[in-house]
C-alpha positions in Angstrom: 0.0 0.0 0.0 1.2 3.5 -0.8 -0.2 6.7 0.9 0.1 10.4 0.9 -1.1 12.9 3.5 -3.1 16.0 2.5 -5.5 18.6 3.9 -8.8 19.8 2.6 -7.2 23.1 1.6 -9.3 26.2 0.6 -8.7 25.6 -3.1 -10.1 22.1 -2.7 -13.4 23.1 -1.1 -16.6 24.6 -2.4 -18.8 27.4 -1.1 -20.1 25.2 1.7 -16.6 24.5 2.8 -16.8 20.8 1.6 -14.2 19.1 -0.5 -15.0 19.2 -4.2 -15.5 15.8 -5.9 -13.3 17.0 -8.8 -10.5 17.6 -6.3 -11.0 14.2 -4.8 -10.4 12.6 -8.2 -7.2 14.7 -8.6 -5.6 13.6 -5.4 -6.6 9.9 -6.0 -4.8 10.2 -9.4 -1.8 11.8 -7.7 -1.5 9.0 -5.2 -1.8 6.4 -7.9 0.8 8.0 -10.1 3.2 8.5 -7.2 2.8 4.8 -6.3 4.8 4.0 -9.4 8.0 5.2 -7.7 7.5 2.5 -5.0 7.6 -0.2 -7.7 11.0 0.3 -9.5 10.9 -2.8 -11.7 7.4 -2.0 -12.9 8.2 1.7 -13.5 11.5 0.7 -15.2 9.7 -1.5 -17.6 7.3 1.2 -18.5 10.1 3.7 -19.2 12.2 1.2 -21.2 9.3 0.1 -23.4 7.5 3.4 -23.9 4.4 2.3 -21.9 1.9 3.9 -19.6 -1.2 2.9 -17.7 -4.5 4.5 -18.7 -7.7 4.5 -16.7 -10.4 2.3 -18.2 -12.9 2.3 -15.4 -13.5 3.8 -12.0 -16.2 3.4 -9.3 -16.0 6.1 -6.6 -18.2 5.8 -3.5 -18.8 8.9 -1.3 -19.0 7.8 2.3 -18.6 11.2 3.9 -17.5 14.6 2.4 -14.6 16.1 4.4 -14.8 19.7 5.5 -12.3 22.6 5.0 -9.1 22.1 7.0 -9.4 18.4 7.7 -6.3 16.2 7.7 -6.7 13.3 5.3 -4.8 10.3 4.1 -5.0 9.0 0.5 -4.1 5.4 0.0 -3.7 3.2 -3.1 -3.1 -0.5 -3.4 -3.1 -3.1 -6.1 -5.2 -6.2 -5.5 -5.0 -8.0 -8.9 -2.9 -7.8 -12.1 -2.8 -9.6 -15.4 -0.7 -8.9 -18.5 -3.1 -6.3 -19.9 -4.8 -4.7 -16.8 -4.2 -3.7 -13.2 -6.9 -3.5 -10.6 -6.5 -1.1 -7.6 -8.3 0.5 -4.7 -7.7 4.2 -3.9 -9.3 5.5 -0.8 -9.4 8.6 1.4 -9.5 8.4 5.2 -10.0 11.0 7.8 -7.7 11.6 10.9 -9.5 8.9 12.8 -9.0 6.3 10.0 -12.6 6.3 8.9 -13.3 6.2 5.2 -14.5 9.3 3.3 -14.2 7.8 -0.2 -13.7 4.3 -1.5 -12.8 3.6 -5.0 -11.7 0.7 -7.3 -10.4 1.1 -10.8 -9.0 -0.7 -13.8 -5.9 0.5 -15.5 -4.9 -0.6 -19.0 -1.3 -1.2 -20.0 -0.8 0.9 -23.2 2.0 1.6 -25.6 2.4 5.4 -25.7 3.3 5.5 -29.4 0.5 3.3 -30.8 -2.1 3.9 -28.1 -2.8 0.2 -28.1 -2.8 -2.4 -25.3 0.6 -4.0 -24.7 1.2 -7.0 -22.5 3.4 -6.8 -19.4 5.7 -9.8 -18.8 4.7 -12.1 -16.0 8.1 -11.7 -14.3 7.6 -8.0 -13.9 4.0 -8.4 -12.7 5.2 -10.7 -10.0 7.3 -7.9 -8.5 4.3 -5.8 -7.7 3.3 -5.6 -4.1 -0.3 -6.9 -3.7 -2.9 -6.1 -1.0 -6.3 -7.5 -0.2 -9.2 -5.8 -2.0 -10.9 -3.1 0.1 -14.4 -4.1 1.4 -16.9 -2.3 -0.8 -19.5 -3.1 -3.4 -17.9 -3.9 -6.7 -20.2 -3.1 -9.6 -20.0 -4.2 -13.2 -17.3 -2.5 -15.3 -19.7 -1.9 -18.2 -22.2 1.0 -17.8 -25.4 0.1 -19.6 -27.3 3.2 -20.7 -31.0 3.4 -20.2 -33.4 3.4 -23.1 -34.5 7.0 -22.5 -33.6 9.5 -25.2 -30.4 11.4 -24.5 -30.7 15.2 -24.3 -28.0 17.2 -26.0 -26.1 19.7 -23.8 -23.7 22.5 -24.5 -20.4 21.3 -26.0 -17.0 21.6 -24.3 -14.0 22.6 -26.4 -10.8 20.9 -25.1 -8.4 23.5 -23.8 -4.7 23.4 -22.8 -5.5 23.2 -19.1 -7.5 20.0 -19.7 -4.5 18.1 -21.1 -2.1 16.0 -18.9 1.3 14.5 -19.6 -0.2 11.7 -21.6 -1.3 14.5 -24.1 -5.0 13.9 -23.7 -7.8 15.1 -21.4 -7.1 14.2 -17.8 -9.6 11.9 -16.2 -10.5 14.5 -13.5 -11.3 17.1 -16.2 -14.1 14.8 -17.6 -15.6 14.6 -14.1 -15.4 18.4 -13.7 -17.3 18.9 -16.9 -19.9 16.2 -16.1 -20.5 17.7 -12.6 -21.2 21.1 -14.1 -24.2 19.5 -16.0 -25.9 18.0 -13.0 -28.9 19.6 -11.3 -27.9 21.9 -8.4 -30.0 19.9 -5.9 -28.5 16.6 -6.9 -25.8 15.2 -4.6 -24.2 12.0 -5.9 -23.3 9.1 -3.5 -21.6 7.0 -6.2 -19.9 7.8 -9.5 -19.1 5.2 -12.1 -17.0 6.2 -15.1 -16.2 4.2 -18.2 -13.4 5.6 -20.3 -13.4 4.6 -24.0 -11.7 7.1 -26.3 -9.4 9.8 -25.0 -10.0 13.4 -26.2 -7.1 15.5 -27.2 -6.2 19.2 -27.7 -8.5 20.7 -30.3 -11.3 18.2 -29.9 -14.9 19.1 -29.0 -16.7 16.9 -26.5 -20.4 16.7 -27.1 -22.2 15.8 -23.9 -25.7 14.2 -23.7 -27.7 13.4 -20.6 -30.6 11.3 -19.4 -31.8 9.8 -16.2 -34.0 7.0 -14.9 -34.5 5.2 -11.6 -30.9 4.0 -11.6 -29.4 7.5 -11.7 -28.3 10.3 -14.0 -26.2 9.5 -17.0 -23.7 11.8 -18.8 -22.2 10.6 -22.1 -19.4 12.5 -23.8 -19.2 12.0 -27.6 -16.3 12.6 -30.0 -18.2 12.9 -33.2 -20.3 9.7 -33.4 -18.1 7.8 -31.0 -18.5 7.6 -27.2 -15.5 9.0 -25.3 -16.6 8.7 -21.7 -19.8 7.5 -19.8 -20.8 8.6 -16.3 -23.4 7.2 -14.0 -24.2 9.3 -11.0 -26.4 7.7 -8.2 
C-alpha cells in the first residue's frame, strides 16, 4: 500500500466548505501516479518500453464529504494484475482512519506510441506488491445506458488546461465537466466512469444526458463515438 497525507485546503473546497469531488479525483490520481515510484521494476519496464497505464474504469463511492481544514490520508493498493490490466483500490480516510471515499479502478497497460494495449511480462507483474481488496460493493465494469432518449447539452472545447502529460484530457477534467451539468439539488453518492476514447487538444466533447430510476447519465461523444460514460447515483 502507498499513501500520501493531504489537507482539505481552501482551493479544494466549495462554497459550503466541503471538499470538491473533482479535487478528490485529482488527489486519487496523484496518489496512484506516485505509487509507481514505489515499484521500481514496474516503473523501469514502463520507461524502457514506452508504456503507460491509462484508466479504463473507476467506481467512486462517497461515504462522507470532508470539511475545510481536515487532515486526510490518501491510499492506493493493487489487488489484482494480469498482462493487460491492473486493478486497484484508492481511498481517502480522515484523521480517525474512517473512510470518506472508497474507489476501485481498472488501468490498461498501453504503448504510448501506438495507443494500443501492450502486455506486461509475468516476471515484472510478479514484483508488484499486492494487497487485499478493500471491502466495498464492486459493480460491473460496463455501464449500460437506459433506453430513455439522450438530451444534447452545451459542447466543451478541449483547452490546454484540460491536457495532462499523456497528451489527452485528464480523467479528473471529464468529471469536472460532467459535474457542471448535474442539477444543483443533486448530490451523488456514487460515480461510475467508463473511459473509452481519449479526447485531445482541439477536440470538442459533445455531452448528452438522461436519467431513470438508476441515476443520472452523462455521455461525452467525440463525433459519433462515445468518449466517456458517467453514471451518478
